[in-house]
C-alpha positions as CSV (number, residue, x, y, z in Angstrom):
1,X,-0.1,0.0,-0.1
2,X,0.8,3.4,-0.9
3,X,-0.7,5.1,1.8
4,X,-1.5,5.0,6.0
5,X,-3.4,0.9,6.1
6,X,-6.1,2.2,7.9
7,X,-6.9,5.2,5.8
8,X,-6.8,2.1,2.5
9,X,-9.8,0.9,1.8
10,X,-10.2,-2.2,3.0
11,X,-12.4,-4.3,0.3
12,X,-14.9,-4.9,3.4
13,X,-18.8,-4.6,2.8
14,X,-19.9,-0.6,3.3
15,X,-22.5,-2.9,4.8
16,X,-20.9,-4.1,7.8
17,X,-20.6,-1.3,9.5
18,X,-22.7,-1.3,13.1
19,X,-25.3,1.7,13.0
20,X,-25.7,1.4,17.6
21,X,-21.0,1.4,17.5
22,X,-21.3,4.7,15.1
23,X,-24.6,6.1,17.1
24,X,-22.6,4.9,20.7
25,X,-19.2,7.0,19.4
26,X,-21.5,10.4,17.5
27,X,-22.7,10.8,21.4
28,X,-19.6,10.3,22.7
29,X,-17.8,12.9,20.6
30,X,-20.0,15.3,21.9
31,X,-20.3,14.7,25.2
32,X,-16.0,14.3,24.6
33,X,-15.1,17.1,22.8
34,X,-17.6,19.2,22.4
35,X,-18.1,17.6,18.3
36,X,-21.6,17.3,17.2
37,X,-22.2,15.2,14.2
38,X,-26.0,16.2,11.4
39,X,-27.0,13.8,8.9
40,X,-27.5,10.6,7.5
41,X,-24.8,8.1,9.4
42,X,-24.2,6.8,6.6
43,X,-23.0,9.9,4.9
44,X,-21.7,11.5,8.8
45,X,-20.0,7.9,7.8
46,X,-18.2,9.1,4.6
47,X,-17.3,12.4,6.0
48,X,-15.5,10.7,9.2
49,X,-13.5,8.4,6.0
50,X,-15.2,5.0,7.8
51,X,-16.8,4.5,4.4
52,X,-13.8,4.7,1.3
53,X,-14.1,5.2,-2.0
54,X,-11.2,3.2,-4.7
55,X,-12.2,2.9,-8.5
56,X,-15.5,4.9,-7.6
57,X,-16.4,1.5,-5.1
58,X,-17.4,2.2,-1.5
59,X,-15.7,0.0,1.1
60,X,-15.0,0.0,5.2
61,X,-11.7,2.0,5.4
62,X,-8.8,0.0,7.5
63,X,-9.7,1.4,10.4
64,X,-13.7,2.0,9.7
65,X,-13.1,-1.9,10.2
66,X,-10.8,-2.0,13.7
67,X,-12.9,0.3,15.6
68,X,-16.7,0.3,13.6
69,X,-17.8,-3.8,13.1
70,X,-18.2,-6.3,15.5
71,X,-15.0,-8.7,14.9
72,X,-12.2,-6.6,12.5
73,X,-10.7,-10.2,13.9
74,X,-13.3,-11.4,10.9
75,X,-11.6,-9.7,8.1
76,X,-7.9,-8.9,9.7
77,X,-7.3,-12.1,11.6
78,X,-4.4,-10.8,13.9
79,X,-6.0,-7.6,15.5
80,X,-6.8,-9.4,18.0
81,X,-5.0,-9.2,21.7
82,X,-3.7,-12.6,23.2
83,X,-3.7,-12.9,26.2
84,X,-0.9,-15.6,28.3
85,X,-0.7,-15.6,32.5
86,X,3.1,-17.9,33.3
87,X,3.5,-19.4,36.3
88,X,7.3,-18.8,35.6
89,X,9.9,-16.4,34.3
90,X,11.0,-19.0,31.6
91,X,7.7,-19.0,30.1
92,X,7.5,-22.1,29.5
93,X,4.8,-22.8,31.7
94,X,0.7,-21.9,31.0
95,X,-1.3,-21.0,33.3
96,X,-4.0,-18.9,31.3
97,X,-4.4,-17.8,27.7
98,X,-7.0,-16.5,25.8
99,X,-7.2,-14.4,22.8
100,X,-9.5,-10.9,23.3
101,X,-11.4,-9.7,19.6
102,X,-13.7,-7.3,19.1
103,X,-13.4,-2.9,17.8
104,X,-10.2,-1.6,19.2
105,X,-11.6,0.2,21.5
106,X,-14.0,-2.8,23.3
107,X,-10.6,-4.6,23.3
108,X,-9.2,-1.9,25.2
109,X,-12.1,-1.8,28.0
110,X,-12.3,-5.6,28.3
111,X,-9.1,-5.8,29.2
112,X,-9.1,-3.4,31.8
113,X,-11.6,-5.2,33.2
114,X,-9.4,-7.6,33.1
115,X,-6.9,-6.0,35.0
116,X,-8.5,-5.0,37.5
117,X,-10.4,-8.2,38.6
118,X,-6.8,-10.2,38.5
119,X,-4.0,-8.0,39.9
120,X,-3.8,-8.2,43.6
121,X,-5.0,-5.1,45.1
122,X,-2.5,-4.4,48.5
123,X,-3.2,-2.6,51.8
124,X,-1.2,-0.6,52.5
125,X,-1.2,2.2,55.6
126,X,0.4,5.8,54.4
127,X,0.6,7.2,57.5
128,X,-1.3,5.8,60.8
129,X,-5.0,7.3,60.9
130,X,-4.7,6.9,56.8
131,X,-5.2,2.5,55.2
132,X,-5.1,2.6,50.9
133,X,-5.2,-0.3,48.9
134,X,-2.8,-0.7,45.7
135,X,-2.9,-2.1,42.2
136,X,0.5,-4.7,42.2
137,X,0.0,-3.0,39.0
138,X,-0.6,1.0,38.2
139,X,-3.1,0.5,36.5
140,X,-3.7,3.3,34.2
141,X,-0.3,3.0,32.6
142,X,-1.1,-0.7,31.7
143,X,-4.8,0.8,30.3
144,X,-2.3,3.7,28.3
145,X,0.4,1.3,27.5
146,X,-2.9,-0.9,26.0
147,X,-4.1,1.6,23.7
148,X,-0.7,2.5,23.2
149,X,-0.4,-0.8,21.3
150,X,-3.8,-0.8,19.4
151,X,-3.1,2.1,18.5
152,X,0.7,2.6,16.9
153,X,1.2,-1.1,15.9
154,X,2.0,-2.2,12.3
155,X,-1.3,-3.8,11.2
156,X,0.5,-5.0,8.2
157,X,2.4,-7.4,10.4
158,X,0.0,-10.6,10.0
159,X,0.7,-11.3,14.5
160,X,-1.6,-10.2,17.4
161,X,-0.5,-7.5,19.7
162,X,0.2,-9.7,22.8
163,X,0.2,-9.8,26.6
164,X,2.7,-11.4,28.6
165,X,1.6,-11.7,32.4
166,X,4.7,-13.1,34.6
167,X,5.0,-13.5,38.2
168,X,7.5,-10.5,38.4
169,X,6.1,-8.3,35.0
170,X,3.4,-7.3,32.0
171,X,4.6,-7.2,28.9
172,X,2.7,-5.5,26.9
173,X,4.7,-6.4,22.8
174,X,3.6,-5.0,20.3
175,X,3.4,-5.6,15.7
176,X,6.0,-2.4,14.9
177,X,8.8,-0.6,15.7
178,X,9.0,3.4,16.7
179,X,8.6,5.0,13.9
180,X,11.9,7.6,12.5
181,X,12.8,9.9,14.9
182,X,10.6,8.3,17.6
183,X,11.5,6.3,20.4
184,X,10.7,6.5,24.1
185,X,13.2,8.9,25.3
186,X,11.7,11.6,22.5
187,X,7.6,10.3,22.6
188,X,6.6,12.5,19.1
189,X,3.0,12.4,17.9
190,X,4.0,10.7,14.9
191,X,0.8,8.1,15.0
192,X,1.6,5.7,12.4
193,X,-2.6,5.1,11.7
194,X,-3.8,7.9,12.4
195,X,-7.7,7.5,11.4
196,X,-7.5,6.0,14.3
197,X,-5.6,7.7,17.1
198,X,-8.4,9.9,15.4
199,X,-11.6,8.3,16.6
200,X,-9.6,6.9,19.9
201,X,-9.0,10.5,20.6
202,X,-12.4,11.1,19.5
203,X,-13.7,10.0,22.6
204,X,-10.8,10.4,25.1
205,X,-9.0,6.9,24.9
206,X,-5.5,9.0,23.7
207,X,-4.4,12.4,23.3
208,X,-2.6,14.1,20.6
209,X,0.6,15.1,21.6
210,X,3.1,12.7,22.7
211,X,2.8,11.8,25.9
212,X,1.0,8.7,27.0
213,X,4.7,7.4,26.9
214,X,5.3,10.6,30.2
215,X,1.9,9.2,31.7
216,X,2.9,5.7,32.3
217,X,6.5,7.2,33.4
218,X,5.1,9.3,35.5
219,X,2.6,6.6,36.7
220,X,5.4,3.5,37.3
221,X,7.9,6.4,38.8
222,X,5.0,7.2,41.6
223,X,4.1,3.3,41.8
224,X,6.8,1.3,45.3
225,X,7.0,-1.1,43.7
226,X,7.6,-1.4,39.7
227,X,9.7,0.4,37.1
228,X,9.0,0.9,33.0
229,X,11.6,-0.3,30.5
230,X,11.1,-0.2,27.1
231,X,12.7,-3.2,24.8
232,X,12.3,-2.1,20.8
233,X,12.8,-4.3,17.9
234,X,13.0,-4.0,14.3
235,X,9.7,-5.7,13.9
236,X,8.2,-5.7,18.0
237,X,8.3,-3.5,20.0
238,X,7.9,-3.9,24.2
239,X,6.6,-2.2,26.9
240,X,7.7,-4.0,30.2
241,X,6.2,-4.3,33.7
242,X,8.7,-5.1,36.1
243,X,8.8,-6.0,39.9
244,X,12.1,-4.2,41.6
245,X,10.6,-3.3,45.0
246,X,9.1,-7.0,47.2
247,X,5.9,-6.6,48.2
248,X,6.9,-8.2,51.6
249,X,7.7,-3.8,51.7
250,X,4.1,-2.9,51.7
251,X,1.9,-4.9,53.4
252,X,0.1,-3.7,56.9
253,X,0.1,-5.0,59.7
254,X,-2.6,-7.7,60.5
255,X,-0.5,-9.2,57.1
256,X,2.6,-8.9,58.5
257,X,0.8,-10.9,62.2
258,X,-0.7,-14.0,59.8
259,X,3.0,-13.2,57.6
260,X,4.5,-14.4,61.3
261,X,2.4,-16.7,62.7
262,X,3.2,-19.2,59.8
263,X,6.3,-18.6,60.1
264,X,7.0,-19.1,64.2
265,X,4.1,-22.6,63.3
266,X,5.6,-23.5,60.3
267,X,2.1,-24.2,59.0
268,X,-0.7,-23.3,60.3
269,X,-5.3,-23.4,59.5
270,X,-6.9,-20.5,59.1
271,X,-9.0,-20.4,62.6
272,X,-6.0,-20.9,64.3
273,X,-4.0,-18.1,63.0
274,X,-8.1,-16.3,63.0
275,X,-7.6,-16.3,66.8
276,X,-3.5,-15.5,67.2
277,X,-4.4,-11.7,64.9
278,X,-7.7,-11.2,66.7
279,X,-9.6,-11.6,63.5
280,X,-13.0,-13.0,62.1
281,X,-11.7,-16.1,60.3
282,X,-13.4,-15.4,56.9
283,X,-11.1,-12.1,57.3
284,X,-8.4,-14.1,57.7
285,X,-9.0,-16.4,54.6
286,X,-9.2,-13.4,52.3
287,X,-5.9,-12.4,52.8
288,X,-4.4,-15.7,53.1
289,X,-5.7,-16.0,49.7
290,X,-4.2,-12.4,49.0
291,X,-1.3,-13.5,49.9
292,X,-1.2,-16.2,47.8
293,X,-2.1,-15.0,45.0
294,X,1.3,-12.4,45.4
295,X,2.8,-15.4,46.5
296,X,3.7,-14.9,50.1
297,X,2.3,-18.1,51.3
298,X,1.3,-21.9,50.1
299,X,-1.9,-23.0,50.5
300,X,-1.9,-27.2,51.0
301,X,-4.5,-29.8,51.3
302,X,-8.3,-29.0,51.2
303,X,-11.8,-28.9,53.4
304,X,-11.0,-29.0,57.3
305,X,-7.4,-30.4,56.3
306,X,-6.2,-26.7,55.0
307,X,-3.1,-26.1,55.7
308,X,-0.7,-22.2,55.1
309,X,3.1,-22.3,54.8
310,X,5.6,-19.7,54.0
311,X,6.4,-19.4,50.3
């Protein structure tokens, strides 16, 4: 192709546009950017280059397919995200994997909900009177990384965007390298997919000033556990969120008491721990489940025979 993938006619029939998505987009754009639209929906779609022409034949643009159809992967099979969780740092033992498909904006939303549901919340005390819960990774930075990956990836490379969850890091791997003259140290706004970026800007998912990397850096610099790194290769780019501090340093006093009880007893039932730390069994079990996810304790046995040991 001689011009941007997202502006090029895709050959996908105009009838594949989802008008409900278009209506939602126009309503959201008006709320977020105060831009109103008038006229027939299909005429609006042509003005927005969702529908484009080649040799008098109309079809959806590349961005139109990615944003305004229910299943872009039907036409661009790699327009989806592969999500894999590994049990080990060498990425050999798979605990979970799935493909996330749909229009770009929906994939972003679904991944944010996945992170909210699956990342561990750590209760910490900022001051004697204030207790807060902190995600083990900065949620805003993860969303930014996913959004940037889908907005700026090279859709001519037949490979999915990939997210790898390891015991101490999360990697967002994006097909395509940075454009010439752009780097993590010099994140100029040079979009590979300007039309797709425009749609995401219109609904408030990105800004136009190349500030996404700065926001990720700021979020990670303010997070007590995580450092941000970039791995730039000729055909892919990785954004790496890596834990550089120990979770144990952020635990509240009750969690520390629970760990101390297990250390003294070597293995303990939840009821034993509850008596020693002055909490209900239900509250202790909830904390033990979180400590298990963090990787500080291990559960052995089932039912009444369940015991907890330090890892």
